[in-house]
N, C-alpha and C positions, 0 to 999 in steps of 0.2 A: 588261962592260956596266955602265953607270952605274946606281947605286942610285936608285930613285925616292924623292922627298921624301915624308915622312909627317907627318901632323898628328894630334894627340890632341883628340878632341871629347868634352866632358863635359856631360851633361844637368844643368843647375843648377836648373831650375824645371819643374814639371809642365805638360803640354800640356792639362790639363783647363781648359775654359772658352775655349779657342782654337778656331779653325776646323778643320773636318775635314781640310782640305788641309795645315794646319800639323802636325796629329797624324800624318798619313800621311808627311809629310816626315821627322818624327822617327823613325818606324818604318823608313823607307827608309835613314836613317843608321845604323840598328841600335841606337837608344837607346830603351830601354823603361822603366827605372827611374831616378829622381832619384839623382844621385851616381855613376852608372855611366859608364864611359868606353869609347870605341872609338878604335883607331888606324886611320886611313884614308889612302889615297893622296891626295896634294894635287893634284886635277884640277879643271879648270874646272867640271865637273858637280857635284862635291862642294862646291866653294866656293859655287856658286849655291844649293845646298840649305841650306848653313849660313847664307847671307845671308837666306833667308826665315824662319829661326827664330833669328836672332842674339840676340834678347831672351830666349831660353830656354837657350842653350848657352854654354859657354866653350871657346875654341880656343887651343891652344898647340902649339909644335913638338914632335914626338916624336924621341927619340934614334935 
């Protein structure tokens, strides 16, 4: 079975001062503290969430 593509998402800026919806999106991605990273499957749903908070996160390919 083919291995699914993974991406690494890192929280670069705090969600304080942004909308509740953006803060909930960060929590949905599993990002709670600045500087922490999560490795997630590269799916359209995850890409959509990242797009909503792209000004707060950094994205790179995971090995």
